[in-house]
PDB file of N, CA, C and O in Angstrom:
ATOM      1  N   MET A   1       0.857  -1.177   0.000  1.00  0.00           N
ATOM      2  CA  MET A   1       0.000   0.000   0.000  1.00  0.00           C
ATOM      3  C   MET A   1       0.898   1.233   0.000  1.00  0.00           C
ATOM      4  O   MET A   1       1.820   1.323   0.810  1.00  0.00           O
ATOM      5  N   SER A   2       0.648   2.151  -0.869  1.00  0.00           N
ATOM      6  CA  SER A   2       1.482   3.345  -0.959  1.00  0.00           C
ATOM      7  C   SER A   2       1.056   4.372   0.082  1.00  0.00           C
ATOM      8  O   SER A   2      -0.061   4.322   0.597  1.00  0.00           O
ATOM      9  N   SER A   3       1.945   5.291   0.384  1.00  0.00           N
ATOM     10  CA  SER A   3       1.622   6.342   1.354  1.00  0.00           C
ATOM     11  C   SER A   3       0.510   7.241   0.817  1.00  0.00           C
ATOM     12  O   SER A   3      -0.241   7.819   1.604  1.00  0.00           O
ATOM     13  N   GLU A   4       0.390   7.370  -0.478  1.00  0.00           N
ATOM     14  CA  GLU A   4      -0.678   8.182  -1.071  1.00  0.00           C
ATOM     15  C   GLU A   4      -2.050   7.591  -0.742  1.00  0.00           C
ATOM     16  O   GLU A   4      -2.987   8.332  -0.446  1.00  0.00           O
ATOM     17  N   THR A   5      -2.171   6.277  -0.791  1.00  0.00           N
ATOM     18  CA  THR A   5      -3.429   5.610  -0.469  1.00  0.00           C
ATOM     19  C   THR A   5      -3.808   5.848   0.982  1.00  0.00           C
ATOM     20  O   THR A   5      -4.970   6.119   1.285  1.00  0.00           O
ATOM     21  N   VAL A   6      -2.842   5.750   1.875  1.00  0.00           N
ATOM     22  CA  VAL A   6      -3.100   5.964   3.301  1.00  0.00           C
ATOM     23  C   VAL A   6      -3.575   7.391   3.542  1.00  0.00           C
ATOM     24  O   VAL A   6      -4.510   7.598   4.316  1.00  0.00           O
ATOM     25  N   LEU A   7      -2.974   8.358   2.916  1.00  0.00           N
ATOM     26  CA  LEU A   7      -3.354   9.751   3.106  1.00  0.00           C
ATOM     27  C   LEU A   7      -4.779  10.016   2.632  1.00  0.00           C
ATOM     28  O   LEU A   7      -5.458  10.877   3.192  1.00  0.00           O
ATOM     29  N   GLN A   8      -5.232   9.320   1.644  1.00  0.00           N
ATOM     30  CA  GLN A   8      -6.585   9.514   1.152  1.00  0.00           C
ATOM     31  C   GLN A   8      -7.624   9.035   2.152  1.00  0.00           C
ATOM     32  O   GLN A   8      -8.764   9.499   2.116  1.00  0.00           O
ATOM     33  N   ARG A   9      -7.266   8.128   3.035  1.00  0.00           N
ATOM     34  CA  ARG A   9      -8.213   7.582   4.003  1.00  0.00           C
ATOM     35  C   ARG A   9      -8.337   8.432   5.262  1.00  0.00           C
ATOM     36  O   ARG A   9      -9.266   8.235   6.044  1.00  0.00           O
ATOM     37  N   ILE A  10      -7.447   9.344   5.466  1.00  0.00           N
ATOM     38  CA  ILE A  10      -7.491  10.187   6.653  1.00  0.00           C
ATOM     39  C   ILE A  10      -8.540  11.269   6.431  1.00  0.00           C
ATOM     40  O   ILE A  10      -8.512  11.990   5.434  1.00  0.00           O
ATOM     41  N   GLU A  11      -9.458  11.365   7.375  1.00  0.00           N
ATOM     42  CA  GLU A  11     -10.521  12.366   7.268  1.00  0.00           C
ATOM     43  C   GLU A  11      -9.999  13.740   7.658  1.00  0.00           C
ATOM     44  O   GLU A  11      -9.140  13.883   8.528  1.00  0.00           O
ATOM     45  N   ALA A  12     -10.538  14.727   6.996  1.00  0.00           N
ATOM     46  CA  ALA A  12     -10.208  16.106   7.347  1.00  0.00           C
ATOM     47  C   ALA A  12     -10.810  16.432   8.701  1.00  0.00           C
ATOM     48  O   ALA A  12     -11.866  15.899   9.043  1.00  0.00           O
ATOM     49  N   PRO A  13     -10.175  17.284   9.474  1.00  0.00           N
ATOM     50  CA  PRO A  13     -10.761  17.656  10.769  1.00  0.00           C
ATOM     51  C   PRO A  13     -12.114  18.334  10.565  1.00  0.00           C
ATOM     52  O   PRO A  13     -12.317  19.078   9.606  1.00  0.00           O
ATOM     53  N   ARG A  14     -13.017  18.064  11.475  1.00  0.00           N
ATOM     54  CA  ARG A  14     -14.342  18.665  11.398  1.00  0.00           C
ATOM     55  C   ARG A  14     -14.310  20.050  12.029  1.00  0.00           C
ATOM     56  O   ARG A  14     -13.570  20.291  12.983  1.00  0.00           O
ATOM     57  N   PRO A  15     -15.112  20.953  11.492  1.00  0.00           N
ATOM     58  CA  PRO A  15     -15.168  22.282  12.112  1.00  0.00           C
ATOM     59  C   PRO A  15     -15.780  22.167  13.503  1.00  0.00           C
ATOM     60  O   PRO A  15     -16.607  21.285  13.738  1.00  0.00           O
ATOM     61  N   PRO A  16     -15.396  23.030  14.418  1.00  0.00           N
ATOM     62  CA  PRO A  16     -15.974  22.953  15.770  1.00  0.00           C
ATOM     63  C   PRO A  16     -17.459  23.268  15.752  1.00  0.00           C
ATOM     64  O   PRO A  16     -17.935  24.065  14.943  1.00  0.00           O
ATOM     65  N   LEU A  17     -18.175  22.631  16.654  1.00  0.00           N
ATOM     66  CA  LEU A  17     -19.605  22.905  16.791  1.00  0.00           C
ATOM     67  C   LEU A  17     -19.804  24.269  17.438  1.00  0.00           C
ATOM     68  O   LEU A  17     -18.952  24.723  18.202  1.00  0.00           O
ATOM     69  N   PRO A  18     -20.917  24.922  17.139  1.00  0.00           N
ATOM     70  CA  PRO A  18     -21.176  26.205  17.800  1.00  0.00           C
ATOM     71  C   PRO A  18     -21.316  25.990  19.305  1.00  0.00           C
ATOM     72  O   PRO A  18     -21.776  24.941  19.757  1.00  0.00           O
ATOM     73  N   ALA A  19     -20.920  26.981  20.055  1.00  0.00           N
ATOM     74  CA  ALA A  19     -21.010  26.900  21.510  1.00  0.00           C
ATOM     75  C   ALA A  19     -22.470  26.940  21.945  1.00  0.00           C
ATOM     76  O   ALA A  19     -23.253  27.755  21.455  1.00  0.00           O
ATOM     77  N   ALA A  20     -22.824  26.061  22.860  1.00  0.00           N
ATOM     78  CA  ALA A  20     -24.182  26.046  23.402  1.00  0.00           C
ATOM     79  C   ALA A  20     -24.257  27.006  24.582  1.00  0.00           C
ATOM     80  O   ALA A  20     -23.350  27.078  25.411  1.00  0.00           O
ATOM     81  N   HIS A  21     -25.338  27.723  24.631  1.00  0.00           N
ATOM     82  CA  HIS A  21     -25.608  28.623  25.749  1.00  0.00           C
ATOM     83  C   HIS A  21     -26.892  28.132  26.407  1.00  0.00           C
ATOM     84  O   HIS A  21     -27.946  28.108  25.771  1.00  0.00           O
ATOM     85  N   VAL A  22     -26.810  27.744  27.667  1.00  0.00           N
ATOM     86  CA  VAL A  22     -27.970  27.262  28.413  1.00  0.00           C
ATOM     87  C   VAL A  22     -28.423  28.374  29.345  1.00  0.00           C
ATOM     88  O   VAL A  22     -27.626  28.980  30.061  1.00  0.00           O
ATOM     89  N   ARG A  23     -29.729  28.626  29.315  1.00  0.00           N
ATOM     90  CA  ARG A  23     -30.274  29.718  30.126  1.00  0.00           C
ATOM     91  C   ARG A  23     -31.683  29.369  30.582  1.00  0.00           C
ATOM     92  O   ARG A  23     -32.300  28.454  30.038  1.00  0.00           O
ATOM     93  N   PRO A  24     -32.200  30.091  31.578  1.00  0.00           N
ATOM     94  CA  PRO A  24     -33.580  29.856  32.017  1.00  0.00           C
ATOM     95  C   PRO A  24     -34.584  30.205  30.917  1.00  0.00           C
ATOM     96  O   PRO A  24     -34.333  31.059  30.066  1.00  0.00           O
ATOM     97  N   LEU A  25     -35.698  29.536  30.959  1.00  0.00           N
ATOM     98  CA  LEU A  25     -36.808  29.758  30.029  1.00  0.00           C
ATOM     99  C   LEU A  25     -37.314  31.193  30.120  1.00  0.00           C
ATOM    100  O   LEU A  25     -37.388  31.772  31.204  1.00  0.00           O
ATOM    101  N   GLN A  26     -37.662  31.761  28.957  1.00  0.00           N
ATOM    102  CA  GLN A  26     -38.285  33.085  28.884  1.00  0.00           C
ATOM    103  C   GLN A  26     -39.570  32.962  28.070  1.00  0.00           C
ATOM    104  O   GLN A  26     -39.738  32.014  27.302  1.00  0.00           O
ATOM    105  N   LEU A  27     -40.462  33.913  28.240  1.00  0.00           N
ATOM    106  CA  LEU A  27     -41.749  33.880  27.538  1.00  0.00           C
ATOM    107  C   LEU A  27     -41.562  33.759  26.025  1.00  0.00           C
ATOM    108  O   LEU A  27     -42.327  33.055  25.367  1.00  0.00           O
ATOM    109  N   ARG A  28     -40.579  34.420  25.477  1.00  0.00           N
ATOM    110  CA  ARG A  28     -40.344  34.381  24.027  1.00  0.00           C
ATOM    111  C   ARG A  28     -39.943  32.989  23.517  1.00  0.00           C
ATOM    112  O   ARG A  28     -39.907  32.763  22.307  1.00  0.00           O
ATOM    113  N   ASP A  29     -39.642  32.055  24.433  1.00  0.00           N
ATOM    114  CA  ASP A  29     -39.211  30.702  24.050  1.00  0.00           C
ATOM    115  C   ASP A  29     -40.368  29.746  23.800  1.00  0.00           C
ATOM    116  O   ASP A  29     -40.163  28.675  23.229  1.00  0.00           O
ATOM    117  N   ARG A  30     -41.581  30.106  24.214  1.00  0.00           N
ATOM    118  CA  ARG A  30     -42.683  29.147  24.129  1.00  0.00           C
ATOM    119  C   ARG A  30     -42.972  28.721  22.690  1.00  0.00           C
ATOM    120  O   ARG A  30     -43.079  27.524  22.421  1.00  0.00           O
ATOM    121  N   ALA A  31     -43.098  29.651  21.777  1.00  0.00           N
ATOM    122  CA  ALA A  31     -43.394  29.302  20.384  1.00  0.00           C
ATOM    123  C   ALA A  31     -42.276  28.461  19.756  1.00  0.00           C
ATOM    124  O   ALA A  31     -42.579  27.457  19.111  1.00  0.00           O
ATOM    125  N   PRO A  32     -40.997  28.827  19.918  1.00  0.00           N
ATOM    126  CA  PRO A  32     -39.942  27.964  19.381  1.00  0.00           C
ATOM    127  C   PRO A  32     -39.916  26.574  20.028  1.00  0.00           C
ATOM    128  O   PRO A  32     -39.575  25.593  19.367  1.00  0.00           O
ATOM    129  N   LEU A  33     -40.273  26.484  21.310  1.00  0.00           N
ATOM    130  CA  LEU A  33     -40.341  25.167  21.952  1.00  0.00           C
ATOM    131  C   LEU A  33     -41.467  24.335  21.358  1.00  0.00           C
ATOM    132  O   LEU A  33     -41.302  23.137  21.129  1.00  0.00           O
ATOM    133  N   HIS A  34     -42.599  24.958  21.111  1.00  0.00           N
ATOM    134  CA  HIS A  34     -43.708  24.248  20.469  1.00  0.00           C
ATOM    135  C   HIS A  34     -43.271  23.720  19.108  1.00  0.00           C
ATOM    136  O   HIS A  34     -43.553  22.573  18.761  1.00  0.00           O
ATOM    137  N   GLN A  35     -42.593  24.547  18.350  1.00  0.00           N
ATOM    138  CA  GLN A  35     -42.104  24.139  17.032  1.00  0.00           C
ATOM    139  C   GLN A  35     -41.095  22.995  17.157  1.00  0.00           C
ATOM    140  O   GLN A  35     -41.130  22.045  16.376  1.00  0.00           O
ATOM    141  N   LEU A  36     -40.214  23.088  18.121  1.00  0.00           N
ATOM    142  CA  LEU A  36     -39.212  22.047  18.347  1.00  0.00           C
ATOM    143  C   LEU A  36     -39.872  20.705  18.674  1.00  0.00           C
ATOM    144  O   LEU A  36     -39.426  19.656  18.209  1.00  0.00           O
ATOM    145  N   LEU A  37     -40.926  20.748  19.471  1.00  0.00           N
ATOM    146  CA  LEU A  37     -41.624  19.530  19.875  1.00  0.00           C
ATOM    147  C   LEU A  37     -42.418  18.894  18.732  1.00  0.00           C
ATOM    148  O   LEU A  37     -42.584  17.675  18.700  1.00  0.00           O
ATOM    149  N   THR A  38     -42.901  19.695  17.811  1.00  0.00           N
ATOM    150  CA  THR A  38     -43.792  19.177  16.766  1.00  0.00           C
ATOM    151  C   THR A  38     -43.108  18.909  15.427  1.00  0.00           C
ATOM    152  O   THR A  38     -43.647  18.159  14.612  1.00  0.00           O
ATOM    153  N   LYS A  39     -41.950  19.492  15.179  1.00  0.00           N
ATOM    154  CA  LYS A  39     -41.400  19.468  13.818  1.00  0.00           C
ATOM    155  C   LYS A  39     -41.005  18.087  13.304  1.00  0.00           C
ATOM    156  O   LYS A  39     -41.092  17.849  12.100  1.00  0.00           O
ATOM    157  N   ASP A  40     -40.579  17.179  14.159  1.00  0.00           N
ATOM    158  CA  ASP A  40     -40.107  15.877  13.685  1.00  0.00           C
ATOM    159  C   ASP A  40     -41.127  14.754  13.806  1.00  0.00           C
ATOM    160  O   ASP A  40     -40.880  13.642  13.339  1.00  0.00           O
ATOM    161  N   GLY A  41     -42.263  15.030  14.425  1.00  0.00           N
ATOM    162  CA  GLY A  41     -43.269  13.997  14.590  1.00  0.00           C
ATOM    163  C   GLY A  41     -42.871  12.910  15.587  1.00  0.00           C
ATOM    164  O   GLY A  41     -43.417  11.808  15.551  1.00  0.00           O
ATOM    165  N   LEU A  42     -41.935  13.208  16.465  1.00  0.00           N
ATOM    166  CA  LEU A  42     -41.467  12.217  17.441  1.00  0.00           C
ATOM    167  C   LEU A  42     -42.413  12.052  18.625  1.00  0.00           C
ATOM    168  O   LEU A  42     -42.410  11.010  19.281  1.00  0.00           O
ATOM    169  N   PHE A  43     -43.218  13.069  18.901  1.00  0.00           N
ATOM    170  CA  PHE A  43     -44.080  13.053  20.072  1.00  0.00           C
ATOM    171  C   PHE A  43     -45.547  13.012  19.664  1.00  0.00           C
ATOM    172  O   PHE A  43     -45.939  13.561  18.634  1.00  0.00           O
ATOM    173  N   THR A  44     -46.346  12.351  20.490  1.00  0.00           N
ATOM    174  CA  THR A  44     -47.789  12.324  20.255  1.00  0.00           C
ATOM    175  C   THR A  44     -48.383  13.669  20.671  1.00  0.00           C
ATOM    176  O   THR A  44     -47.714  14.479  21.312  1.00  0.00           O
ATOM    177  N   ARG A  45     -49.625  13.897  20.307  1.00  0.00           N
ATOM    178  CA  ARG A  45     -50.304  15.132  20.713  1.00  0.00           C
ATOM    179  C   ARG A  45     -50.377  15.232  22.233  1.00  0.00           C
ATOM    180  O   ARG A  45     -50.212  16.310  22.805  1.00  0.00           O
ATOM    181  N   GLU A  46     -50.625  14.101  22.875  1.00  0.00           N
ATOM    182  CA  GLU A  46     -50.703  14.090  24.336  1.00  0.00           C
ATOM    183  C   GLU A  46     -49.359  14.455  24.968  1.00  0.00           C
ATOM    184  O   GLU A  46     -49.310  15.222  25.929  1.00  0.00           O
ATOM    185  N   GLU A  47     -48.281  13.909  24.431  1.00  0.00           N
ATOM    186  CA  GLU A  47     -46.946  14.218  24.957  1.00  0.00           C
ATOM    187  C   GLU A  47     -46.603  15.692  24.768  1.00  0.00           C
ATOM    188  O   GLU A  47     -46.021  16.319  25.652  1.00  0.00           O
ATOM    189  N   ILE A  48     -46.964  16.235  23.623  1.00  0.00           N
ATOM    190  CA  ILE A  48     -46.719  17.658  23.358  1.00  0.00           C
ATOM    191  C   ILE A  48     -47.541  18.511  24.309  1.00  0.00           C
ATOM    192  O   ILE A  48     -47.051  19.509  24.837  1.00  0.00           O
ATOM    193  N   SER A  49     -48.778  18.125  24.527  1.00  0.00           N
ATOM    194  CA  SER A  49     -49.648  18.862  25.436  1.00  0.00           C
ATOM    195  C   SER A  49     -49.066  18.887  26.851  1.00  0.00           C
ATOM    196  O   SER A  49     -49.049  19.937  27.493  1.00  0.00           O
ATOM    197  N   VAL A  50     -48.592  17.745  27.338  1.00  0.00           N
ATOM    198  CA  VAL A  50     -48.000  17.672  28.674  1.00  0.00           C
ATOM    199  C   VAL A  50     -46.714  18.501  28.735  1.00  0.00           C
ATOM    200  O   VAL A  50     -46.484  19.221  29.707  1.00  0.00           O
ATOM    201  N   ALA A  51     -45.882  18.400  27.703  1.00  0.00           N
ATOM    202  CA  ALA A  51     -44.638  19.170  27.678  1.00  0.00           C
ATOM    203  C   ALA A  51     -44.930  20.669  27.740  1.00  0.00           C
ATOM    204  O   ALA A  51     -44.279  21.398  28.488  1.00  0.00           O
ATOM    205  N   LEU A  52     -45.906  21.128  26.959  1.00  0.00           N
ATOM    206  CA  LEU A  52     -46.245  22.551  26.968  1.00  0.00           C
ATOM    207  C   LEU A  52     -46.898  22.976  28.279  1.00  0.00           C
ATOM    208  O   LEU A  52     -46.746  24.119  28.711  1.00  0.00           O
ATOM    209  N   GLU A  53     -47.618  22.062  28.904  1.00  0.00           N
ATOM    210  CA  GLU A  53     -48.201  22.352  30.210  1.00  0.00           C
ATOM    211  C   GLU A  53     -47.084  22.604  31.237  1.00  0.00           C
ATOM    212  O   GLU A  53     -47.182  23.517  32.057  1.00  0.00           O
ATOM    213  N   LEU A  54     -46.041  21.798  31.182  1.00  0.00           N
ATOM    214  CA  LEU A  54     -44.909  21.982  32.091  1.00  0.00           C
ATOM    215  C   LEU A  54     -44.135  23.259  31.765  1.00  0.00           C
ATOM    216  O   LEU A  54     -43.678  23.961  32.667  1.00  0.00           O
ATOM    217  N   VAL A  55     -43.992  23.556  30.481  1.00  0.00           N
ATOM    218  CA  VAL A  55     -43.347  24.810  30.066  1.00  0.00           C
ATOM    219  C   VAL A  55     -44.157  25.991  30.583  1.00  0.00           C
ATOM    220  O   VAL A  55     -43.594  26.944  31.120  1.00  0.00           O
ATOM    221  N   ASP A  56     -45.466  25.934  30.424  1.00  0.00           N
ATOM    222  CA  ASP A  56     -46.326  27.014  30.914  1.00  0.00           C
ATOM    223  C   ASP A  56     -46.219  27.158  32.430  1.00  0.00           C
ATOM    224  O   ASP A  56     -46.230  28.270  32.957  1.00  0.00           O
ATOM    225  N   GLY A  57     -46.117  26.026  33.126  1.00  0.00           N
ATOM    226  CA  GLY A  57     -45.919  26.074  34.576  1.00  0.00           C
ATOM    227  C   GLY A  57     -44.600  26.724  34.939  1.00  0.00           C
ATOM    228  O   GLY A  57     -44.520  27.487  35.901  1.00  0.00           O
ATOM    229  N   GLY A  58     -43.573  26.424  34.175  1.00  0.00           N
ATOM    230  CA  GLY A  58     -42.266  27.049  34.399  1.00  0.00           C
ATOM    231  C   GLY A  58     -42.294  28.541  34.131  1.00  0.00           C
ATOM    232  O   GLY A  58     -41.601  29.306  34.801  1.00  0.00           O
ATOM    233  N   LEU A  59     -43.089  28.959  33.159  1.00  0.00           N
ATOM    234  CA  LEU A  59     -43.224  30.393  32.867  1.00  0.00           C
ATOM    235  C   LEU A  59     -44.050  31.104  33.944  1.00  0.00           C
ATOM    236  O   LEU A  59     -43.746  32.233  34.330  1.00  0.00           O
ATOM    237  N   ALA A  60     -45.082  30.436  34.415  1.00  0.00           N
ATOM    238  CA  ALA A  60     -45.960  31.050  35.414  1.00  0.00           C
ATOM    239  C   ALA A  60     -45.266  31.182  36.767  1.00  0.00           C
ATOM    240  O   ALA A  60     -45.470  32.164  37.480  1.00  0.00           O
ATOM    241  N   GLU A  61     -44.453  30.199  37.114  1.00  0.00           N
ATOM    242  CA  GLU A  61     -43.746  30.206  38.397  1.00  0.00           C
ATOM    243  C   GLU A  61     -42.277  29.865  38.163  1.00  0.00           C
ATOM    244  O   GLU A  61     -41.888  28.709  38.331  1.00  0.00           O
ATOM    245  N   PRO A  62     -41.456  30.836  37.782  1.00  0.00           N
ATOM    246  CA  PRO A  62     -40.049  30.549  37.486  1.00  0.00           C
ATOM    247  C   PRO A  62     -39.290  29.868  38.630  1.00  0.00           C
ATOM    248  O   PRO A  62     -38.358  29.107  38.372  1.00  0.00           O
ATOM    249  N   GLY A  63     -39.660  30.117  39.858  1.00  0.00           N
ATOM    250  CA  GLY A  63     -38.998  29.464  40.988  1.00  0.00           C
ATOM    251  C   GLY A  63     -39.822  28.327  41.563  1.00  0.00           C
ATOM    252  O   GLY A  63     -39.565  27.868  42.676  1.00  0.00           O
ATOM    253  N   GLY A  64     -40.816  27.870  40.804  1.00  0.00           N
ATOM    254  CA  GLY A  64     -41.742  26.854  41.293  1.00  0.00           C
ATOM    255  C   GLY A  64     -41.195  25.444  41.232  1.00  0.00           C
ATOM    256  O   GLY A  64     -39.984  25.228  41.184  1.00  0.00           O
ATOM    257  N   GLU A  65     -42.116  24.482  41.236  1.00  0.00           N
ATOM    258  CA  GLU A  65     -41.730  23.070  41.265  1.00  0.00           C
ATOM    259  C   GLU A  65     -40.925  22.640  40.041  1.00  0.00           C
ATOM    260  O   GLU A  65     -39.932  21.924  40.167  1.00  0.00           O
ATOM    261  N   TYR A  66     -41.351  23.072  38.871  1.00  0.00           N
ATOM    262  CA  TYR A  66     -40.689  22.644  37.642  1.00  0.00           C
ATOM    263  C   TYR A  66     -39.788  23.749  37.107  1.00  0.00           C
ATOM    264  O   TYR A  66     -40.186  24.910  37.009  1.00  0.00           O
ATOM    265  N   ARG A  67     -38.592  23.365  36.773  1.00  0.00           N
ATOM    266  CA  ARG A  67     -37.612  24.302  36.211  1.00  0.00           C
ATOM    267  C   ARG A  67     -37.397  23.936  34.750  1.00  0.00           C
ATOM    268  O   ARG A  67     -37.339  22.759  34.394  1.00  0.00           O
ATOM    269  N   VAL A  68     -37.280  24.948  33.916  1.00  0.00           N
ATOM    270  CA  VAL A  68     -37.063  24.726  32.488  1.00  0.00           C
ATOM    271  C   VAL A  68     -35.865  25.551  32.059  1.00  0.00           C
ATOM    272  O   VAL A  68     -35.789  26.752  32.318  1.00  0.00           O
ATOM    273  N   LEU A  69     -34.927  24.878  31.394  1.00  0.00           N
ATOM    274  CA  LEU A  69     -33.765  25.539  30.809  1.00  0.00           C
ATOM    275  C   LEU A  69     -33.794  25.294  29.307  1.00  0.00           C
ATOM    276  O   LEU A  69     -34.224  24.233  28.855  1.00  0.00           O
ATOM    277  N   VAL A  70     -33.343  26.264  28.545  1.00  0.00           N
ATOM    278  CA  VAL A  70     -33.278  26.126  27.093  1.00  0.00           C
ATOM    279  C   VAL A  70     -31.824  26.248  26.640  1.00  0.00           C
ATOM    280  O   VAL A  70     -30.992  26.856  27.315  1.00  0.00           O
ATOM    281  N   ALA A  71     -31.544  25.659  25.488  1.00  0.00           N
ATOM    282  CA  ALA A  71     -30.196  25.708  24.914  1.00  0.00           C
ATOM    283  C   ALA A  71     -30.254  26.393  23.559  1.00  0.00           C
ATOM    284  O   ALA A  71     -31.075  26.058  22.705  1.00  0.00           O
ATOM    285  N   GLU A  72     -29.369  27.352  23.385  1.00  0.00           N
ATOM    286  CA  GLU A  72     -29.213  28.051  22.104  1.00  0.00           C
ATOM    287  C   GLU A  72     -27.835  27.716  21.553  1.00  0.00           C
ATOM    288  O   GLU A  72     -26.879  27.554  22.312  1.00  0.00           O
ATOM    289  N   LEU A  73     -27.735  27.613  20.240  1.00  0.00           N
ATOM    290  CA  LEU A  73     -26.441  27.419  19.592  1.00  0.00           C
ATOM    291  C   LEU A  73     -26.097  28.679  18.823  1.00  0.00           C
ATOM    292  O   LEU A  73     -26.804  29.059  17.889  1.00  0.00           O
ATOM    293  N   ALA A  74     -25.027  29.315  19.208  1.00  0.00           N
ATOM    294  CA  ALA A  74     -24.616  30.570  18.570  1.00  0.00           C
ATOM    295  C   ALA A  74     -24.387  30.355  17.078  1.00  0.00           C
ATOM    296  O   ALA A  74     -23.614  29.486  16.674  1.00  0.00           O
ATOM    297  N   GLY A  75     -25.062  31.148  16.279  1.00  0.00           N
ATOM    298  CA  GLY A  75     -24.858  31.116  14.834  1.00  0.00           C
ATOM    299  C   GLY A  75     -25.437  29.904  14.128  1.00  0.00           C
ATOM    300  O   GLY A  75     -25.131  29.672  12.959  1.00  0.00           O
ATOM    301  N   ALA A  76     -26.266  29.127  14.811  1.00  0.00           N
ATOM    302  CA  ALA A  76     -26.819  27.918  14.196  1.00  0.00           C
ATOM    303  C   ALA A  76     -28.022  28.204  13.310  1.00  0.00           C
ATOM    304  O   ALA A  76     -28.428  27.346  12.527  1.00  0.00           O
ATOM    305  N   GLY A  77     -28.597  29.395  13.422  1.00  0.00           N
ATOM    306  CA  GLY A  77     -29.732  29.747  12.586  1.00  0.00           C
ATOM    307  C   GLY A  77     -31.051  29.142  13.037  1.00  0.00           C
ATOM    308  O   GLY A  77     -32.021  29.142  12.280  1.00  0.00           O
ATOM    309  N   ILE A  78     -31.100  28.628  14.252  1.00  0.00           N
ATOM    310  CA  ILE A  78     -32.341  28.104  14.812  1.00  0.00           C
ATOM    311  C   ILE A  78     -32.591  28.798  16.142  1.00  0.00           C
ATOM    312  O   ILE A  78     -31.646  29.114  16.865  1.00  0.00           O
ATOM    313  N   PRO A  79     -33.874  29.040  16.474  1.00  0.00           N
ATOM    314  CA  PRO A  79     -34.143  29.762  17.727  1.00  0.00           C
ATOM    315  C   PRO A  79     -33.657  29.007  18.962  1.00  0.00           C
ATOM    316  O   PRO A  79     -33.017  29.593  19.835  1.00  0.00           O
ATOM    317  N   LEU A  80     -33.957  27.712  19.039  1.00  0.00           N
ATOM    318  CA  LEU A  80     -33.550  26.908  20.190  1.00  0.00           C
ATOM    319  C   LEU A  80     -33.067  25.541  19.708  1.00  0.00           C
ATOM    320  O   LEU A  80     -33.623  24.964  18.774  1.00  0.00           O
ATOM    321  N   ALA A  81     -32.033  25.042  20.356  1.00  0.00           N
ATOM    322  CA  ALA A  81     -31.511  23.726  20.010  1.00  0.00           C
ATOM    323  C   ALA A  81     -32.141  22.629  20.861  1.00  0.00           C
ATOM    324  O   ALA A  81     -32.155  21.464  20.463  1.00  0.00           O
ATOM    325  N   GLY A  82     -32.665  22.998  22.035  1.00  0.00           N
ATOM    326  CA  GLY A  82     -33.263  22.002  22.904  1.00  0.00           C
ATOM    327  C   GLY A  82     -33.671  22.617  24.223  1.00  0.00           C
ATOM    328  O   GLY A  82     -33.513  23.817  24.449  1.00  0.00           O
ATOM    329  N   TYR A  83     -34.201  21.765  25.091  1.00  0.00           N
ATOM    330  CA  TYR A  83     -34.599  22.234  26.413  1.00  0.00           C
ATOM    331  C   TYR A  83     -34.606  21.064  27.377  1.00  0.00           C
ATOM    332  O   TYR A  83     -34.574  19.903  26.969  1.00  0.00           O
ATOM    333  N   VAL A  84     -34.648  21.382  28.645  1.00  0.00           N
ATOM    334  CA  VAL A  84     -34.788  20.375  29.687  1.00  0.00           C
ATOM    335  C   VAL A  84     -35.771  20.910  30.723  1.00  0.00           C
ATOM    336  O   VAL A  84     -35.758  22.094  31.061  1.00  0.00           O
ATOM    337  N   CYS A  85     -36.604  20.032  31.211  1.00  0.00           N
ATOM    338  CA  CYS A  85     -37.565  20.370  32.256  1.00  0.00           C
ATOM    339  C   CYS A  85     -37.368  19.361  33.366  1.00  0.00           C
ATOM    340  O   CYS A  85     -37.335  18.156  33.113  1.00  0.00           O
ATOM    341  N   TYR A  86     -37.237  19.835  34.588  1.00  0.00           N
ATOM    342  CA  TYR A  86     -37.063  18.911  35.700  1.00  0.00           C
ATOM    343  C   TYR A  86     -37.815  19.425  36.924  1.00  0.00           C
ATOM    344  O   TYR A  86     -38.072  20.620  37.070  1.00  0.00           O
ATOM    345  N   GLY A  87     -38.145  18.509  37.767  1.00  0.00           N
ATOM    346  CA  GLY A  87     -38.888  18.826  38.974  1.00  0.00           C
ATOM    347  C   GLY A  87     -39.071  17.581  39.803  1.00  0.00           C
ATOM    348  O   GLY A  87     -38.436  16.557  39.547  1.00  0.00           O
ATOM    349  N   PRO A  88     -39.945  17.661  40.806  1.00  0.00           N
ATOM    350  CA  PRO A  88     -40.109  16.514  41.712  1.00  0.00           C
ATOM    351  C   PRO A  88     -40.713  15.298  41.025  1.00  0.00           C
ATOM    352  O   PRO A  88     -40.909  14.263  41.661  1.00  0.00           O
TER     353      PRO A  88
END
């Protein structure tokens, strides 16, 4: 095997991923979260309804039982990359 063949198999380095910024949920995030939940068809209507109910609870009581954080990717061209909701 020649050295030229070996060099062809080496992959070029991948560009770095955009930095994720995680922050507390804000009112302006509700519509992008709804879009995120519905766009791929991964969740049932019931699951989406429950998820939005928890998001609404997090908006109504920011220091309440359920906490919601959202993730943004700088320069990714999408409003939100994801979210997490946690509570008791």
